[in-house]
Backbone as XML, in Angstrom:
<?xml version="1.0"?>
<chain id="A" units="angstrom">
  <residue number="1" name="MET">
    <atom name="N" x="84.753" y="111.453" z="89.985"/>
    <atom name="CA" x="84.677" y="111.748" z="91.404"/>
    <atom name="C" x="83.923" y="113.066" z="91.567"/>
  </residue>
  <residue number="2" name="THR">
    <atom name="N" x="82.811" y="113.011" z="92.255"/>
    <atom name="CA" x="81.967" y="114.188" z="92.389"/>
    <atom name="C" x="82.282" y="114.934" z="93.687"/>
  </residue>
  <residue number="3" name="VAL">
    <atom name="N" x="81.791" y="116.139" z="93.751"/>
    <atom name="CA" x="81.988" y="116.959" z="94.935"/>
    <atom name="C" x="81.263" y="116.342" z="96.127"/>
  </residue>
  <residue number="4" name="GLU">
    <atom name="N" x="80.086" y="115.765" z="95.887"/>
    <atom name="CA" x="79.327" y="115.139" z="96.971"/>
    <atom name="C" x="80.074" y="113.954" z="97.561"/>
  </residue>
  <residue number="5" name="LEU">
    <atom name="N" x="80.734" y="113.170" z="96.708"/>
    <atom name="CA" x="81.485" y="112.017" z="97.183"/>
    <atom name="C" x="82.679" y="112.453" z="98.030"/>
  </residue>
  <residue number="6" name="VAL">
    <atom name="N" x="83.397" y="113.470" z="97.569"/>
    <atom name="CA" x="84.538" y="113.977" z="98.336"/>
    <atom name="C" x="84.076" y="114.574" z="99.662"/>
  </residue>
  <residue number="7" name="THR">
    <atom name="N" x="82.981" y="115.314" z="99.619"/>
    <atom name="CA" x="82.435" y="115.899" z="100.844"/>
    <atom name="C" x="82.007" y="114.820" z="101.822"/>
  </residue>
  <residue number="8" name="GLY">
    <atom name="N" x="81.384" y="113.769" z="101.323"/>
    <atom name="CA" x="80.967" y="112.665" z="102.183"/>
    <atom name="C" x="82.146" y="111.948" z="102.813"/>
  </residue>
  <residue number="9" name="ILE">
    <atom name="N" x="83.193" y="111.720" z="102.021"/>
    <atom name="CA" x="84.391" y="111.055" z="102.552"/>
    <atom name="C" x="85.058" y="111.920" z="103.616"/>
  </residue>
  <residue number="10" name="LEU">
    <atom name="N" x="85.229" y="113.192" z="103.322"/>
    <atom name="CA" x="85.870" y="114.085" z="104.289"/>
    <atom name="C" x="85.043" y="114.240" z="105.562"/>
  </residue>
  <residue number="11" name="THR">
    <atom name="N" x="83.732" y="114.299" z="105.425"/>
    <atom name="CA" x="82.867" y="114.378" z="106.601"/>
    <atom name="C" x="83.019" y="113.138" z="107.463"/>
  </residue>
  <residue number="12" name="ASP">
    <atom name="N" x="83.035" y="111.970" z="106.820"/>
    <atom name="CA" x="83.201" y="110.710" z="107.551"/>
    <atom name="C" x="84.547" y="110.665" z="108.271"/>
  </residue>
  <residue number="13" name="VAL">
    <atom name="N" x="85.596" y="111.115" z="107.602"/>
    <atom name="CA" x="86.934" y="111.120" z="108.211"/>
    <atom name="C" x="87.000" y="112.092" z="109.389"/>
  </residue>
  <residue number="14" name="PHE">
    <atom name="N" x="86.439" y="113.281" z="109.224"/>
    <atom name="CA" x="86.484" y="114.264" z="110.309"/>
    <atom name="C" x="85.666" y="113.820" z="111.514"/>
  </residue>
  <residue number="15" name="PHE">
    <atom name="N" x="84.487" y="113.239" z="111.279"/>
    <atom name="CA" x="83.676" y="112.766" z="112.398"/>
    <atom name="C" x="84.352" y="111.612" z="113.119"/>
  </residue>
  <residue number="16" name="THR">
    <atom name="N" x="84.967" y="110.714" z="112.370"/>
    <atom name="CA" x="85.686" y="109.605" z="112.996"/>
    <atom name="C" x="86.861" y="110.125" z="113.819"/>
  </residue>
  <residue number="17" name="THR">
    <atom name="N" x="87.568" y="111.100" z="113.301"/>
    <atom name="CA" x="88.683" y="111.696" z="114.040"/>
    <atom name="C" x="88.194" y="112.342" z="115.333"/>
  </residue>
  <residue number="18" name="MET">
    <atom name="N" x="87.088" y="113.056" z="115.259"/>
    <atom name="CA" x="86.548" y="113.696" z="116.453"/>
    <atom name="C" x="86.088" y="112.675" z="117.484"/>
  </residue>
  <residue number="19" name="ILE">
    <atom name="N" x="85.441" y="111.614" z="117.028"/>
    <atom name="CA" x="84.979" y="110.581" z="117.948"/>
    <atom name="C" x="86.157" y="109.918" z="118.648"/>
  </residue>
  <residue number="20" name="ILE">
    <atom name="N" x="87.255" y="109.750" z="117.931"/>
    <atom name="CA" x="88.444" y="109.124" z="118.520"/>
    <atom name="C" x="89.125" y="110.074" z="119.512"/>
  </residue>
  <residue number="21" name="LEU">
    <atom name="N" x="89.196" y="111.349" z="119.175"/>
    <atom name="CA" x="89.965" y="112.295" z="119.986"/>
    <atom name="C" x="89.213" y="112.875" z="121.182"/>
  </residue>
  <residue number="22" name="LEU">
    <atom name="N" x="87.893" y="112.904" z="121.135"/>
    <atom name="CA" x="87.136" y="113.533" z="122.225"/>
    <atom name="C" x="87.385" y="112.918" z="123.600"/>
  </residue>
  <residue number="23" name="PRO">
    <atom name="N" x="87.396" y="111.599" z="123.775"/>
    <atom name="CA" x="87.680" y="111.066" z="125.120"/>
    <atom name="C" x="89.086" y="111.410" z="125.615"/>
  </residue>
  <residue number="24" name="ILE">
    <atom name="N" x="90.048" y="111.408" z="124.715"/>
    <atom name="CA" x="91.430" y="111.711" z="125.101"/>
    <atom name="C" x="91.550" y="113.176" z="125.510"/>
  </residue>
  <residue number="25" name="LEU">
    <atom name="N" x="91.021" y="114.063" z="124.681"/>
    <atom name="CA" x="91.087" y="115.492" z="125.002"/>
    <atom name="C" x="90.238" y="115.839" z="126.217"/>
  </residue>
  <residue number="26" name="GLY">
    <atom name="N" x="89.109" y="115.153" z="126.374"/>
    <atom name="CA" x="88.243" y="115.400" z="127.530"/>
    <atom name="C" x="88.924" y="115.037" z="128.835"/>
  </residue>
  <residue number="27" name="ALA">
    <atom name="N" x="89.609" y="113.897" z="128.857"/>
    <atom name="CA" x="90.325" y="113.486" z="130.070"/>
    <atom name="C" x="91.440" y="114.472" z="130.396"/>
  </residue>
  <residue number="28" name="SER">
    <atom name="N" x="92.150" y="114.908" z="129.374"/>
    <atom name="CA" x="93.223" y="115.879" z="129.591"/>
    <atom name="C" x="92.665" y="117.216" z="130.086"/>
  </residue>
  <residue number="29" name="LEU">
    <atom name="N" x="91.540" y="117.626" z="129.544"/>
    <atom name="CA" x="90.912" y="118.874" z="129.974"/>
    <atom name="C" x="90.450" y="118.794" z="131.418"/>
  </residue>
  <residue number="30" name="ILE">
    <atom name="N" x="89.819" y="117.702" z="131.793"/>
    <atom name="CA" x="89.318" y="117.547" z="133.162"/>
    <atom name="C" x="90.466" y="117.538" z="134.163"/>
  </residue>
  <residue number="31" name="ILE">
    <atom name="N" x="91.530" y="116.798" z="133.882"/>
    <atom name="CA" x="92.660" y="116.753" z="134.812"/>
    <atom name="C" x="93.350" y="118.119" z="134.862"/>
  </residue>
  <residue number="32" name="GLY">
    <atom name="N" x="93.382" y="118.837" z="133.746"/>
    <atom name="CA" x="93.958" y="120.183" z="133.747"/>
    <atom name="C" x="93.179" y="121.149" z="134.613"/>
  </residue>
  <residue number="33" name="ILE">
    <atom name="N" x="91.857" y="121.064" z="134.554"/>
    <atom name="CA" x="91.015" y="121.940" z="135.383"/>
    <atom name="C" x="91.186" y="121.596" z="136.860"/>
  </residue>
  <residue number="34" name="ILE">
    <atom name="N" x="91.220" y="120.314" z="137.174"/>
    <atom name="CA" x="91.403" y="119.900" z="138.573"/>
    <atom name="C" x="92.741" y="120.389" z="139.103"/>
  </residue>
  <residue number="35" name="ILE">
    <atom name="N" x="93.794" y="120.256" z="138.318"/>
    <atom name="CA" x="95.116" y="120.702" z="138.768"/>
    <atom name="C" x="95.166" y="122.219" z="138.881"/>
  </residue>
  <residue number="36" name="SER">
    <atom name="N" x="94.509" y="122.927" z="137.978"/>
    <atom name="CA" x="94.476" y="124.391" z="138.059"/>
    <atom name="C" x="93.763" y="124.862" z="139.322"/>
  </residue>
  <residue number="37" name="ILE">
    <atom name="N" x="92.664" y="124.202" z="139.662"/>
    <atom name="CA" x="91.960" y="124.552" z="140.905"/>
    <atom name="C" x="92.847" y="124.273" z="142.112"/>
  </residue>
  <residue number="38" name="PHE">
    <atom name="N" x="93.544" y="123.129" z="142.082"/>
    <atom name="CA" x="94.461" y="122.790" z="143.176"/>
    <atom name="C" x="95.579" y="123.825" z="143.291"/>
  </residue>
  <residue number="39" name="GLN">
    <atom name="N" x="96.134" y="124.246" z="142.156"/>
    <atom name="CA" x="97.204" y="125.252" z="142.178"/>
    <atom name="C" x="96.686" y="126.592" z="142.673"/>
  </residue>
  <residue number="40" name="ALA">
    <atom name="N" x="95.498" y="126.970" z="142.287"/>
    <atom name="CA" x="94.945" y="128.245" z="142.752"/>
    <atom name="C" x="94.667" y="128.202" z="144.246"/>
  </residue>
  <residue number="41" name="ALA">
    <atom name="N" x="94.235" y="127.055" z="144.744"/>
    <atom name="CA" x="93.918" y="126.943" z="146.168"/>
    <atom name="C" x="95.170" y="126.910" z="147.032"/>
  </residue>
  <residue number="42" name="THR">
    <atom name="N" x="96.251" y="126.339" z="146.515"/>
    <atom name="CA" x="97.469" y="126.203" z="147.322"/>
    <atom name="C" x="98.565" y="127.179" z="146.960"/>
  </residue>
  <residue number="43" name="SER">
    <atom name="N" x="98.370" y="127.987" z="145.930"/>
    <atom name="CA" x="99.361" y="128.947" z="145.441"/>
    <atom name="C" x="100.661" y="128.285" z="145.005"/>
  </residue>
  <residue number="44" name="ILE">
    <atom name="N" x="100.590" y="127.040" z="144.565"/>
    <atom name="CA" x="101.756" y="126.353" z="144.001"/>
    <atom name="C" x="101.731" y="126.590" z="142.496"/>
  </residue>
  <residue number="45" name="GLN">
    <atom name="N" x="102.801" y="127.167" z="141.964"/>
    <atom name="CA" x="102.859" y="127.473" z="140.536"/>
    <atom name="C" x="103.984" y="126.695" z="139.860"/>
  </residue>
  <residue number="46" name="GLU">
    <atom name="N" x="104.012" y="125.423" z="140.060"/>
    <atom name="CA" x="105.034" y="124.563" z="139.468"/>
    <atom name="C" x="104.528" y="124.045" z="138.117"/>
  </residue>
  <residue number="47" name="MET">
    <atom name="N" x="105.315" y="124.219" z="137.056"/>
    <atom name="CA" x="104.901" y="123.814" z="135.715"/>
    <atom name="C" x="104.815" y="122.299" z="135.559"/>
  </residue>
  <residue number="48" name="THR">
    <atom name="N" x="105.717" y="121.579" z="136.216"/>
    <atom name="CA" x="105.680" y="120.123" z="136.076"/>
    <atom name="C" x="104.457" y="119.525" z="136.753"/>
  </residue>
  <residue number="49" name="LEU">
    <atom name="N" x="103.867" y="120.257" z="137.689"/>
    <atom name="CA" x="102.657" y="119.776" z="138.350"/>
    <atom name="C" x="101.491" y="119.686" z="137.365"/>
  </residue>
  <residue number="50" name="THR">
    <atom name="N" x="101.477" y="120.504" z="136.341"/>
    <atom name="CA" x="100.423" y="120.419" z="135.334"/>
    <atom name="C" x="100.796" y="119.474" z="134.200"/>
  </residue>
  <residue number="51" name="PHE">
    <atom name="N" x="102.065" y="119.432" z="133.847"/>
    <atom name="CA" x="102.491" y="118.674" z="132.675"/>
    <atom name="C" x="102.477" y="117.169" z="132.907"/>
  </residue>
  <residue number="52" name="VAL">
    <atom name="N" x="103.062" y="116.701" z="133.983"/>
    <atom name="CA" x="103.222" y="115.265" z="134.227"/>
    <atom name="C" x="101.872" y="114.546" z="134.398"/>
  </residue>
  <residue number="53" name="PRO">
    <atom name="N" x="100.944" y="115.037" z="135.222"/>
    <atom name="CA" x="99.662" y="114.326" z="135.331"/>
    <atom name="C" x="98.876" y="114.278" z="134.014"/>
  </residue>
  <residue number="54" name="LYS">
    <atom name="N" x="98.950" y="115.351" z="133.215"/>
    <atom name="CA" x="98.256" y="115.339" z="131.929"/>
    <atom name="C" x="98.829" y="114.268" z="131.010"/>
  </residue>
  <residue number="55" name="ILE">
    <atom name="N" x="100.149" y="114.152" z="130.978"/>
    <atom name="CA" x="100.783" y="113.130" z="130.137"/>
    <atom name="C" x="100.403" y="111.739" z="130.619"/>
  </residue>
  <residue number="56" name="VAL">
    <atom name="N" x="100.424" y="111.533" z="131.926"/>
    <atom name="CA" x="100.096" y="110.217" z="132.487"/>
    <atom name="C" x="98.646" y="109.852" z="132.188"/>
  </residue>
  <residue number="57" name="ILE">
    <atom name="N" x="97.723" y="110.763" z="132.460"/>
    <atom name="CA" x="96.294" y="110.494" z="132.218"/>
    <atom name="C" x="96.028" y="110.289" z="130.733"/>
  </residue>
  <residue number="58" name="THR">
    <atom name="N" x="96.631" y="111.103" z="129.889"/>
    <atom name="CA" x="96.447" y="110.944" z="128.451"/>
    <atom name="C" x="96.960" y="109.592" z="127.981"/>
  </residue>
  <residue number="59" name="SER">
    <atom name="N" x="98.100" y="109.170" z="128.481"/>
    <atom name="CA" x="98.648" y="107.858" z="128.108"/>
    <atom name="C" x="97.738" y="106.728" z="128.570"/>
  </residue>
  <residue number="60" name="ILE">
    <atom name="N" x="97.219" y="106.832" z="129.776"/>
    <atom name="CA" x="96.317" y="105.801" z="130.295"/>
    <atom name="C" x="95.043" y="105.735" z="129.464"/>
  </residue>
  <residue number="61" name="VAL">
    <atom name="N" x="94.483" y="106.893" z="129.123"/>
    <atom name="CA" x="93.252" y="106.915" z="128.333"/>
    <atom name="C" x="93.506" y="106.344" z="126.936"/>
  </residue>
  <residue number="62" name="VAL">
    <atom name="N" x="94.633" y="106.665" z="126.330"/>
    <atom name="CA" x="94.945" y="106.120" z="125.008"/>
    <atom name="C" x="95.074" y="104.600" z="125.074"/>
  </residue>
  <residue number="63" name="ILE">
    <atom name="N" x="95.736" y="104.106" z="126.099"/>
    <atom name="CA" x="95.893" y="102.645" z="126.240"/>
    <atom name="C" x="94.538" y="101.980" z="126.463"/>
  </residue>
  <residue number="64" name="LEU">
    <atom name="N" x="93.694" y="102.570" z="127.313"/>
    <atom name="CA" x="92.381" y="101.986" z="127.578"/>
    <atom name="C" x="91.439" y="102.083" z="126.377"/>
  </residue>
  <residue number="65" name="MET">
    <atom name="N" x="91.585" y="103.125" z="125.579"/>
    <atom name="CA" x="90.715" y="103.329" z="124.424"/>
    <atom name="C" x="91.223" y="102.651" z="123.155"/>
  </residue>
  <residue number="66" name="MET">
    <atom name="N" x="92.366" y="101.976" z="123.219"/>
    <atom name="CA" x="92.964" y="101.399" z="122.022"/>
    <atom name="C" x="92.031" y="100.442" z="121.265"/>
  </residue>
  <residue number="67" name="PRO">
    <atom name="N" x="91.287" y="99.540" z="121.928"/>
    <atom name="CA" x="90.366" y="98.693" z="121.152"/>
    <atom name="C" x="89.277" y="99.504" z="120.440"/>
  </residue>
  <residue number="68" name="PHE">
    <atom name="N" x="88.743" y="100.521" z="121.105"/>
    <atom name="CA" x="87.728" y="101.385" z="120.496"/>
    <atom name="C" x="88.314" y="102.148" z="119.306"/>
  </residue>
  <residue number="69" name="ILE">
    <atom name="N" x="89.513" y="102.679" z="119.475"/>
    <atom name="CA" x="90.171" y="103.423" z="118.402"/>
    <atom name="C" x="90.434" y="102.508" z="117.209"/>
  </residue>
  <residue number="70" name="ALA">
    <atom name="N" x="90.939" y="101.313" z="117.473"/>
    <atom name="CA" x="91.228" y="100.369" z="116.391"/>
    <atom name="C" x="89.956" y="99.987" z="115.648"/>
  </residue>
  <residue number="71" name="GLU">
    <atom name="N" x="88.870" y="99.753" z="116.381"/>
    <atom name="CA" x="87.604" y="99.387" z="115.741"/>
    <atom name="C" x="87.096" y="100.509" z="114.854"/>
  </residue>
  <residue number="72" name="LYS">
    <atom name="N" x="87.167" y="101.743" z="115.331"/>
    <atom name="CA" x="86.718" y="102.890" z="114.535"/>
    <atom name="C" x="87.573" y="103.071" z="113.280"/>
  </residue>
  <residue number="73" name="LEU">
    <atom name="N" x="88.885" y="102.940" z="113.419"/>
    <atom name="CA" x="89.773" y="103.108" z="112.265"/>
    <atom name="C" x="89.604" y="101.980" z="111.255"/>
  </residue>
  <residue number="74" name="ILE">
    <atom name="N" x="89.401" y="100.766" z="111.730"/>
    <atom name="CA" x="89.182" y="99.640" z="110.821"/>
    <atom name="C" x="87.868" y="99.810" z="110.062"/>
  </residue>
  <residue number="75" name="SER">
    <atom name="N" x="86.820" y="100.242" z="110.755"/>
    <atom name="CA" x="85.538" y="100.440" z="110.057"/>
    <atom name="C" x="85.624" y="101.590" z="109.055"/>
  </residue>
  <residue number="76" name="LEU">
    <atom name="N" x="86.352" y="102.651" z="109.391"/>
    <atom name="CA" x="86.545" y="103.755" z="108.444"/>
    <atom name="C" x="87.313" y="103.281" z="107.218"/>
  </residue>
  <residue number="77" name="THR">
    <atom name="N" x="88.374" y="102.535" z="107.435"/>
    <atom name="CA" x="89.171" y="102.030" z="106.323"/>
    <atom name="C" x="88.347" y="101.098" z="105.444"/>
  </residue>
  <residue number="78" name="THR">
    <atom name="N" x="87.542" y="100.254" z="106.047"/>
    <atom name="CA" x="86.682" y="99.357" z="105.280"/>
    <atom name="C" x="85.691" y="100.140" z="104.432"/>
  </residue>
  <residue number="79" name="ARG">
    <atom name="N" x="85.083" y="101.169" z="105.020"/>
    <atom name="CA" x="84.139" y="101.995" z="104.253"/>
    <atom name="C" x="84.839" y="102.694" z="103.092"/>
  </residue>
  <residue number="80" name="LEU">
    <atom name="N" x="86.049" y="103.191" z="103.331"/>
    <atom name="CA" x="86.774" y="103.873" z="102.260"/>
    <atom name="C" x="87.161" y="102.912" z="101.145"/>
  </residue>
  <residue number="81" name="PHE">
    <atom name="N" x="87.616" y="101.707" z="101.499"/>
    <atom name="CA" x="87.960" y="100.724" z="100.473"/>
    <atom name="C" x="86.733" y="100.276" z="99.702"/>
  </residue>
  <residue number="82" name="ASN">
    <atom name="N" x="85.584" y="100.183" z="100.355"/>
    <atom name="CA" x="84.357" y="99.822" z="99.652"/>
    <atom name="C" x="83.906" y="100.921" z="98.702"/>
  </residue>
  <residue number="83" name="GLN">
    <atom name="N" x="84.290" y="102.154" z="98.967"/>
    <atom name="CA" x="83.920" y="103.258" z="98.073"/>
    <atom name="C" x="84.865" y="103.374" z="96.884"/>
  </residue>
  <residue number="84" name="PHE">
    <atom name="N" x="85.977" y="102.662" z="96.900"/>
    <atom name="CA" x="86.884" y="102.720" z="95.754"/>
    <atom name="C" x="86.214" y="102.244" z="94.471"/>
  </residue>
  <residue number="85" name="SER">
    <atom name="N" x="85.363" y="101.231" z="94.577"/>
    <atom name="CA" x="84.670" y="100.751" z="93.385"/>
    <atom name="C" x="83.760" y="101.832" z="92.810"/>
  </residue>
  <residue number="86" name="THR">
    <atom name="N" x="83.166" y="102.666" z="93.668"/>
    <atom name="CA" x="82.332" y="103.758" z="93.223"/>
    <atom name="C" x="83.161" y="104.832" z="92.501"/>
  </residue>
  <residue number="87" name="VAL">
    <atom name="N" x="84.341" y="105.094" z="93.045"/>
    <atom name="CA" x="85.196" y="106.129" z="92.483"/>
    <atom name="C" x="85.789" y="105.681" z="91.162"/>
  </residue>
  <residue number="88" name="LEU">
    <atom name="N" x="86.137" y="104.423" z="91.024"/>
    <atom name="CA" x="86.782" y="103.929" z="89.817"/>
    <atom name="C" x="85.843" y="103.745" z="88.645"/>
  </residue>
  <residue number="89" name="LYS">
    <atom name="N" x="84.535" y="103.781" z="88.876"/>
    <atom name="CA" x="83.576" y="103.599" z="87.776"/>
    <atom name="C" x="83.520" y="104.804" z="86.884"/>
  </residue>
</chain>
C-alpha cells in the first residue's frame, strides 16, 4: 500500500463527504441568516426561533437529498471495493 494510494482514497472520501454535506449545510446556513435578519429587524431574541426552523429545514433537505446521498455513497463504496484488488497485490 503506497502513500499515493492512501492519499487518493482519502481525497476521494473527503470530496464525497463534502459533496454530500454542502447542500445540507448550505440550507441550514441560508435559513439561519434569514432568521437572524428577521430577529434583528423585530428585536425578538428567542432561541427556539432559530433552532426549530433549522432542524426542520435540515430534515427536509436530508429527506429530499436521500437518493443523491445514497447514489454517491454507493459509487464511493464500489470504487473502494474495486481498489481492494490493487491493495492486495
